[in-house]
PDB file of N, CA, C and O in Angstrom:
ATOM      1  N   UNK A   1     103.114  86.725 114.297  1.00  0.00           N
ATOM      2  CA  UNK A   1     102.465  87.286 113.505  1.00  0.00           C
ATOM      3  C   UNK A   1     101.183  86.893 113.305  1.00  0.00           C
ATOM      4  O   UNK A   1     100.926  85.707 113.097  1.00  0.00           O
ATOM      5  N   UNK A   2     100.305  87.767 113.340  1.00  0.00           N
ATOM      6  CA  UNK A   2      98.902  87.431 113.142  1.00  0.00           C
ATOM      7  C   UNK A   2      98.454  87.525 111.838  1.00  0.00           C
ATOM      8  O   UNK A   2      98.852  88.379 111.046  1.00  0.00           O
ATOM      9  N   UNK A   3      97.403  86.424 111.526  1.00  0.00           N
ATOM     10  CA  UNK A   3      97.408  86.306 110.160  1.00  0.00           C
ATOM     11  C   UNK A   3      95.887  87.224 109.963  1.00  0.00           C
ATOM     12  O   UNK A   3      95.076  87.498 110.848  1.00  0.00           O
ATOM     13  N   UNK A   4      95.835  87.545 108.628  1.00  0.00           N
ATOM     14  CA  UNK A   4      94.699  88.515 108.322  1.00  0.00           C
ATOM     15  C   UNK A   4      93.358  87.684 108.201  1.00  0.00           C
ATOM     16  O   UNK A   4      93.620  86.499 107.998  1.00  0.00           O
ATOM     17  N   UNK A   5      92.338  87.880 108.247  1.00  0.00           N
ATOM     18  CA  UNK A   5      91.196  87.552 108.192  1.00  0.00           C
ATOM     19  C   UNK A   5      90.088  88.411 107.459  1.00  0.00           C
ATOM     20  O   UNK A   5      89.946  89.589 107.785  1.00  0.00           O
ATOM     21  N   UNK A   6      89.420  87.929 106.622  1.00  0.00           N
ATOM     22  CA  UNK A   6      88.536  88.355 105.701  1.00  0.00           C
ATOM     23  C   UNK A   6      86.991  88.473 106.370  1.00  0.00           C
ATOM     24  O   UNK A   6      86.311  87.448 106.424  1.00  0.00           O
ATOM     25  N   UNK A   7      86.532  89.567 106.804  1.00  0.00           N
ATOM     26  CA  UNK A   7      85.187  89.844 107.487  1.00  0.00           C
ATOM     27  C   UNK A   7      84.402  90.702 106.523  1.00  0.00           C
ATOM     28  O   UNK A   7      84.949  91.182 105.531  1.00  0.00           O
ATOM     29  N   UNK A   8      83.198  90.889 106.786  1.00  0.00           N
ATOM     30  CA  UNK A   8      82.121  91.696 106.309  1.00  0.00           C
ATOM     31  C   UNK A   8      81.904  93.005 107.388  1.00  0.00           C
ATOM     32  O   UNK A   8      81.715  92.784 108.584  1.00  0.00           O
ATOM     33  N   UNK A   9      81.938  94.003 106.990  1.00  0.00           N
ATOM     34  CA  UNK A   9      81.823  95.080 108.000  1.00  0.00           C
ATOM     35  C   UNK A   9      80.655  95.993 107.829  1.00  0.00           C
ATOM     36  O   UNK A   9      80.929  97.132 107.450  1.00  0.00           O
ATOM     37  N   UNK A  10      79.331  95.684 108.050  1.00  0.00           N
ATOM     38  CA  UNK A  10      78.006  96.075 107.601  1.00  0.00           C
ATOM     39  C   UNK A  10      78.073  97.551 108.133  1.00  0.00           C
ATOM     40  O   UNK A  10      77.434  98.391 107.499  1.00  0.00           O
ATOM     41  N   UNK A  11      78.851  97.982 109.342  1.00  0.00           N
ATOM     42  CA  UNK A  11      78.164  99.089 110.109  1.00  0.00           C
ATOM     43  C   UNK A  11      79.091 100.304 109.022  1.00  0.00           C
ATOM     44  O   UNK A  11      78.770 101.492 108.990  1.00  0.00           O
ATOM     45  N   UNK A  12      80.032  99.835 108.352  1.00  0.00           N
ATOM     46  CA  UNK A  12      80.888 100.696 107.119  1.00  0.00           C
ATOM     47  C   UNK A  12      80.650 100.311 105.861  1.00  0.00           C
ATOM     48  O   UNK A  12      81.418 100.643 104.959  1.00  0.00           O
ATOM     49  N   UNK A  13      79.545  99.554 105.635  1.00  0.00           N
ATOM     50  CA  UNK A  13      79.053  99.235 104.133  1.00  0.00           C
ATOM     51  C   UNK A  13      78.048  99.899 103.814  1.00  0.00           C
ATOM     52  O   UNK A  13      77.303 100.259 104.726  1.00  0.00           O
ATOM     53  N   UNK A  14      77.769 100.214 102.604  1.00  0.00           N
ATOM     54  CA  UNK A  14      76.739 100.554 101.866  1.00  0.00           C
ATOM     55  C   UNK A  14      75.701  99.787 101.858  1.00  0.00           C
ATOM     56  O   UNK A  14      74.625 100.254 102.232  1.00  0.00           O
ATOM     57  N   UNK A  15      75.813  98.295 101.382  1.00  0.00           N
ATOM     58  CA  UNK A  15      74.888  97.576 101.418  1.00  0.00           C
ATOM     59  C   UNK A  15      75.135  96.303 102.636  1.00  0.00           C
ATOM     60  O   UNK A  15      74.374  96.203 103.599  1.00  0.00           O
ATOM     61  N   UNK A  16      76.147  95.504 102.450  1.00  0.00           N
ATOM     62  CA  UNK A  16      76.291  94.500 103.283  1.00  0.00           C
ATOM     63  C   UNK A  16      77.600  94.481 103.949  1.00  0.00           C
ATOM     64  O   UNK A  16      77.806  93.599 104.782  1.00  0.00           O
ATOM     65  N   UNK A  17      78.514  95.353 103.682  1.00  0.00           N
ATOM     66  CA  UNK A  17      79.833  95.660 104.147  1.00  0.00           C
ATOM     67  C   UNK A  17      80.627  94.522 103.595  1.00  0.00           C
ATOM     68  O   UNK A  17      81.408  93.977 104.374  1.00  0.00           O
ATOM     69  N   UNK A  18      80.540  94.051 102.283  1.00  0.00           N
ATOM     70  CA  UNK A  18      81.556  93.145 101.647  1.00  0.00           C
ATOM     71  C   UNK A  18      82.784  94.014 101.016  1.00  0.00           C
ATOM     72  O   UNK A  18      83.945  93.608 100.955  1.00  0.00           O
ATOM     73  N   UNK A  19      82.288  95.376 100.522  1.00  0.00           N
ATOM     74  CA  UNK A  19      83.513  96.222  99.717  1.00  0.00           C
ATOM     75  C   UNK A  19      84.233  96.587 101.002  1.00  0.00           C
ATOM     76  O   UNK A  19      85.461  96.571 100.921  1.00  0.00           O
ATOM     77  N   UNK A  20      83.676  96.929 102.228  1.00  0.00           N
ATOM     78  CA  UNK A  20      84.460  97.736 103.301  1.00  0.00           C
ATOM     79  C   UNK A  20      85.165  96.650 103.913  1.00  0.00           C
ATOM     80  O   UNK A  20      86.121  96.930 104.637  1.00  0.00           O
ATOM     81  N   UNK A  21      84.783  95.234 103.701  1.00  0.00           N
ATOM     82  CA  UNK A  21      85.638  94.281 104.536  1.00  0.00           C
ATOM     83  C   UNK A  21      86.716  94.052 103.694  1.00  0.00           C
ATOM     84  O   UNK A  21      87.809  93.760 104.179  1.00  0.00           O
ATOM     85  N   UNK A  22      86.539  94.154 102.387  1.00  0.00           N
ATOM     86  CA  UNK A  22      87.692  93.817 101.340  1.00  0.00           C
ATOM     87  C   UNK A  22      88.450  94.765 101.139  1.00  0.00           C
ATOM     88  O   UNK A  22      89.515  94.466 100.600  1.00  0.00           O
ATOM     89  N   UNK A  23      88.262  95.943 101.411  1.00  0.00           N
ATOM     90  CA  UNK A  23      88.848  96.920 101.507  1.00  0.00           C
ATOM     91  C   UNK A  23      89.907  97.014 102.753  1.00  0.00           C
ATOM     92  O   UNK A  23      91.067  97.403 102.621  1.00  0.00           O
ATOM     93  N   UNK A  24      89.464  96.700 103.668  1.00  0.00           N
ATOM     94  CA  UNK A  24      90.315  96.581 105.035  1.00  0.00           C
ATOM     95  C   UNK A  24      91.266  95.467 104.791  1.00  0.00           C
ATOM     96  O   UNK A  24      92.408  95.601 105.232  1.00  0.00           O
ATOM     97  N   UNK A  25      90.956  94.410 104.162  1.00  0.00           N
ATOM     98  CA  UNK A  25      91.763  93.362 103.972  1.00  0.00           C
ATOM     99  C   UNK A  25      92.963  93.537 103.194  1.00  0.00           C
ATOM    100  O   UNK A  25      94.097  93.175 103.509  1.00  0.00           O
ATOM    101  N   UNK A  26      92.533  94.231 101.963  1.00  0.00           N
ATOM    102  CA  UNK A  26      93.735  94.717 100.940  1.00  0.00           C
ATOM    103  C   UNK A  26      94.135  96.033 101.461  1.00  0.00           C
ATOM    104  O   UNK A  26      95.088  96.536 100.866  1.00  0.00           O
ATOM    105  N   UNK A  27      93.762  96.536 102.184  1.00  0.00           N
ATOM    106  CA  UNK A  27      94.530  97.844 102.758  1.00  0.00           C
ATOM    107  C   UNK A  27      94.265  98.889 101.593  1.00  0.00           C
ATOM    108  O   UNK A  27      95.196  99.606 101.224  1.00  0.00           O
ATOM    109  N   UNK A  28      92.934  98.995 100.970  1.00  0.00           N
ATOM    110  CA  UNK A  28      92.532  99.504  99.780  1.00  0.00           C
ATOM    111  C   UNK A  28      91.237 100.263 100.516  1.00  0.00           C
ATOM    112  O   UNK A  28      90.551  99.862 101.456  1.00  0.00           O
ATOM    113  N   UNK A  29      91.142 101.605  99.686  1.00  0.00           N
ATOM    114  CA  UNK A  29      89.941 102.313  99.712  1.00  0.00           C
ATOM    115  C   UNK A  29      88.831 101.556  99.494  1.00  0.00           C
ATOM    116  O   UNK A  29      88.804 100.954  98.421  1.00  0.00           O
ATOM    117  N   UNK A  30      87.730 101.407 100.380  1.00  0.00           N
ATOM    118  CA  UNK A  30      86.425 100.630  99.914  1.00  0.00           C
ATOM    119  C   UNK A  30      85.808 100.981  98.548  1.00  0.00           C
ATOM    120  O   UNK A  30      85.218 100.184  97.818  1.00  0.00           O
ATOM    121  N   UNK A  31      86.030 102.316  98.301  1.00  0.00           N
ATOM    122  CA  UNK A  31      85.313 102.727  97.361  1.00  0.00           C
ATOM    123  C   UNK A  31      86.184 102.562  96.067  1.00  0.00           C
ATOM    124  O   UNK A  31      85.746 103.078  95.039  1.00  0.00           O
ATOM    125  N   UNK A  32      87.288 101.940  96.027  1.00  0.00           N
ATOM    126  CA  UNK A  32      88.106 101.563  94.693  1.00  0.00           C
ATOM    127  C   UNK A  32      87.550  99.936  94.585  1.00  0.00           C
ATOM    128  O   UNK A  32      87.540  99.314  93.522  1.00  0.00           O
ATOM    129  N   UNK A  33      87.110  99.396  95.852  1.00  0.00           N
ATOM    130  CA  UNK A  33      86.751  97.789  95.595  1.00  0.00           C
ATOM    131  C   UNK A  33      85.442  98.215  95.038  1.00  0.00           C
ATOM    132  O   UNK A  33      85.477  97.976  93.831  1.00  0.00           O
ATOM    133  N   UNK A  34      84.071  98.843  95.441  1.00  0.00           N
ATOM    134  CA  UNK A  34      83.257  99.249  94.960  1.00  0.00           C
ATOM    135  C   UNK A  34      83.188  99.472  93.436  1.00  0.00           C
ATOM    136  O   UNK A  34      82.374  98.933  92.686  1.00  0.00           O
ATOM    137  N   UNK A  35      84.145 100.330  93.089  1.00  0.00           N
ATOM    138  CA  UNK A  35      84.185 100.567  91.749  1.00  0.00           C
ATOM    139  C   UNK A  35      84.782  99.304  90.811  1.00  0.00           C
ATOM    140  O   UNK A  35      84.701  99.326  89.583  1.00  0.00           O
ATOM    141  N   UNK A  36      85.249  98.459  91.389  1.00  0.00           N
ATOM    142  CA  UNK A  36      86.011  97.107  90.766  1.00  0.00           C
ATOM    143  C   UNK A  36      84.811  96.281  90.513  1.00  0.00           C
ATOM    144  O   UNK A  36      84.649  95.706  89.437  1.00  0.00           O
ATOM    145  N   UNK A  37      83.922  96.211  91.544  1.00  0.00           N
ATOM    146  CA  UNK A  37      82.638  95.274  91.436  1.00  0.00           C
ATOM    147  C   UNK A  37      81.788  95.947  90.224  1.00  0.00           C
ATOM    148  O   UNK A  37      81.058  95.242  89.527  1.00  0.00           O
ATOM    149  N   UNK A  38      81.895  97.088  90.048  1.00  0.00           N
ATOM    150  CA  UNK A  38      80.653  97.759  89.459  1.00  0.00           C
ATOM    151  C   UNK A  38      81.218  97.735  87.825  1.00  0.00           C
ATOM    152  O   UNK A  38      80.505  97.913  86.837  1.00  0.00           O
ATOM    153  N   UNK A  39      82.497  97.502  87.824  1.00  0.00           N
ATOM    154  CA  UNK A  39      83.103  97.458  86.421  1.00  0.00           C
ATOM    155  C   UNK A  39      83.177  95.850  85.913  1.00  0.00           C
ATOM    156  O   UNK A  39      83.130  95.396  84.769  1.00  0.00           O
ATOM    157  N   UNK A  40      83.298  95.236  87.083  1.00  0.00           N
ATOM    158  CA  UNK A  40      83.158  93.578  86.634  1.00  0.00           C
ATOM    159  C   UNK A  40      81.542  93.302  86.265  1.00  0.00           C
ATOM    160  O   UNK A  40      81.408  92.356  85.489  1.00  0.00           O
ATOM    161  N   UNK A  41      80.416  93.886  86.636  1.00  0.00           N
ATOM    162  CA  UNK A  41      79.189  93.565  86.550  1.00  0.00           C
ATOM    163  C   UNK A  41      78.930  94.389  85.021  1.00  0.00           C
ATOM    164  O   UNK A  41      77.998  93.967  84.336  1.00  0.00           O
ATOM    165  N   UNK A  42      79.614  95.363  84.580  1.00  0.00           N
ATOM    166  CA  UNK A  42      79.252  96.016  83.615  1.00  0.00           C
ATOM    167  C   UNK A  42      79.943  95.350  82.352  1.00  0.00           C
ATOM    168  O   UNK A  42      79.496  95.404  81.207  1.00  0.00           O
ATOM    169  N   UNK A  43      81.194  94.665  82.780  1.00  0.00           N
ATOM    170  CA  UNK A  43      81.822  93.874  81.631  1.00  0.00           C
ATOM    171  C   UNK A  43      81.308  92.535  81.707  1.00  0.00           C
ATOM    172  O   UNK A  43      81.937  91.719  81.034  1.00  0.00           O
ATOM    173  N   UNK A  44      80.482  92.169  82.252  1.00  0.00           N
ATOM    174  CA  UNK A  44      79.611  90.983  82.142  1.00  0.00           C
ATOM    175  C   UNK A  44      80.587  89.740  82.877  1.00  0.00           C
ATOM    176  O   UNK A  44      80.699  88.619  82.383  1.00  0.00           O
ATOM    177  N   UNK A  45      81.136  90.097  83.914  1.00  0.00           N
ATOM    178  CA  UNK A  45      82.019  89.049  84.711  1.00  0.00           C
ATOM    179  C   UNK A  45      81.261  88.837  86.041  1.00  0.00           C
ATOM    180  O   UNK A  45      81.878  88.581  87.074  1.00  0.00           O
ATOM    181  N   UNK A  46      79.981  88.940  86.004  1.00  0.00           N
ATOM    182  CA  UNK A  46      79.132  88.353  86.899  1.00  0.00           C
ATOM    183  C   UNK A  46      79.756  89.053  88.536  1.00  0.00           C
ATOM    184  O   UNK A  46      80.019  88.366  89.523  1.00  0.00           O
ATOM    185  N   UNK A  47      79.860  90.352  88.454  1.00  0.00           N
ATOM    186  CA  UNK A  47      80.096  91.191  89.581  1.00  0.00           C
ATOM    187  C   UNK A  47      79.347  90.761  90.990  1.00  0.00           C
ATOM    188  O   UNK A  47      79.735  90.194  92.011  1.00  0.00           O
ATOM    189  N   UNK A  48      77.989  91.347  90.514  1.00  0.00           N
ATOM    190  CA  UNK A  48      76.900  90.893  91.388  1.00  0.00           C
ATOM    191  C   UNK A  48      76.857  89.565  92.026  1.00  0.00           C
ATOM    192  O   UNK A  48      76.641  89.510  93.237  1.00  0.00           O
ATOM    193  N   UNK A  49      77.059  88.378  91.272  1.00  0.00           N
ATOM    194  CA  UNK A  49      77.304  86.969  91.756  1.00  0.00           C
ATOM    195  C   UNK A  49      78.377  86.937  92.664  1.00  0.00           C
ATOM    196  O   UNK A  49      78.248  86.467  93.795  1.00  0.00           O
ATOM    197  N   UNK A  50      79.427  87.408  92.238  1.00  0.00           N
ATOM    198  CA  UNK A  50      80.562  87.447  93.343  1.00  0.00           C
ATOM    199  C   UNK A  50      80.090  87.883  94.509  1.00  0.00           C
ATOM    200  O   UNK A  50      80.272  87.209  95.523  1.00  0.00           O
ATOM    201  N   UNK A  51      79.434  89.034  94.544  1.00  0.00           N
ATOM    202  CA  UNK A  51      79.267  89.891  95.815  1.00  0.00           C
ATOM    203  C   UNK A  51      78.369  89.081  96.473  1.00  0.00           C
ATOM    204  O   UNK A  51      78.580  88.811  97.655  1.00  0.00           O
ATOM    205  N   UNK A  52      77.351  88.624  95.872  1.00  0.00           N
ATOM    206  CA  UNK A  52      76.327  87.716  96.611  1.00  0.00           C
ATOM    207  C   UNK A  52      76.932  86.483  97.359  1.00  0.00           C
ATOM    208  O   UNK A  52      76.733  86.258  98.552  1.00  0.00           O
ATOM    209  N   UNK A  53      77.721  85.682  96.496  1.00  0.00           N
ATOM    210  CA  UNK A  53      78.708  84.642  97.234  1.00  0.00           C
ATOM    211  C   UNK A  53      79.154  84.937  98.401  1.00  0.00           C
ATOM    212  O   UNK A  53      78.961  84.221  99.384  1.00  0.00           O
ATOM    213  N   UNK A  54      79.947  86.274  98.423  1.00  0.00           N
ATOM    214  CA  UNK A  54      80.855  86.701  99.183  1.00  0.00           C
ATOM    215  C   UNK A  54      79.860  87.268 100.546  1.00  0.00           C
ATOM    216  O   UNK A  54      80.400  87.311 101.651  1.00  0.00           O
ATOM    217  N   UNK A  55      78.507  87.663 100.411  1.00  0.00           N
ATOM    218  CA  UNK A  55      77.951  87.905 101.107  1.00  0.00           C
ATOM    219  C   UNK A  55      77.292  86.958 101.887  1.00  0.00           C
ATOM    220  O   UNK A  55      76.775  87.320 102.944  1.00  0.00           O
ATOM    221  N   UNK A  56      77.224  85.609 101.461  1.00  0.00           N
ATOM    222  CA  UNK A  56      76.661  84.447 102.096  1.00  0.00           C
ATOM    223  C   UNK A  56      77.914  83.798 102.841  1.00  0.00           C
ATOM    224  O   UNK A  56      77.633  83.181 103.868  1.00  0.00           O
ATOM    225  N   UNK A  57      78.996  83.839 102.541  1.00  0.00           N
ATOM    226  CA  UNK A  57      80.031  83.083 102.813  1.00  0.00           C
ATOM    227  C   UNK A  57      81.047  83.786 103.772  1.00  0.00           C
ATOM    228  O   UNK A  57      81.770  83.143 104.533  1.00  0.00           O
ATOM    229  N   UNK A  58      81.052  85.307 103.675  1.00  0.00           N
ATOM    230  CA  UNK A  58      82.308  85.689 104.318  1.00  0.00           C
ATOM    231  C   UNK A  58      81.475  86.134 105.692  1.00  0.00           C
ATOM    232  O   UNK A  58      80.368  86.667 105.613  1.00  0.00           O
ATOM    233  N   UNK A  59      82.171  85.840 107.030  1.00  0.00           N
ATOM    234  CA  UNK A  59      81.343  86.121 108.185  1.00  0.00           C
ATOM    235  C   UNK A  59      81.628  87.800 108.520  1.00  0.00           C
ATOM    236  O   UNK A  59      82.532  88.508 108.076  1.00  0.00           O
ATOM    237  N   UNK A  60      80.514  88.161 109.469  1.00  0.00           N
ATOM    238  CA  UNK A  60      80.429  89.677 110.025  1.00  0.00           C
ATOM    239  C   UNK A  60      81.665  89.652 110.790  1.00  0.00           C
ATOM    240  O   UNK A  60      82.027  88.622 111.360  1.00  0.00           O
ATOM    241  N   UNK A  61      82.420  90.880 110.838  1.00  0.00           N
ATOM    242  CA  UNK A  61      83.433  91.211 111.921  1.00  0.00           C
ATOM    243  C   UNK A  61      82.840  91.259 113.472  1.00  0.00           C
ATOM    244  O   UNK A  61      81.879  91.981 113.738  1.00  0.00           O
ATOM    245  N   UNK A  62      83.335  90.628 114.235  1.00  0.00           N
ATOM    246  CA  UNK A  62      82.880  90.374 115.527  1.00  0.00           C
ATOM    247  C   UNK A  62      83.320  91.689 116.264  1.00  0.00           C
ATOM    248  O   UNK A  62      83.081  91.835 117.462  1.00  0.00           O
TER     249      UNK A  62
END
């Protein structure tokens, strides 16, 4: 069994491909993932900070 790996997909992303990569990893629509980040930001849970950390840590898909 092949293990799943989390990657950024800049070609499919709006900004840096973080949400597109998360959507692929979770088998979810990237739009839903983007909405979750927006809701986290509006609720004060640092959605932007989480996005920026993932931007720096998650590698680009080869």
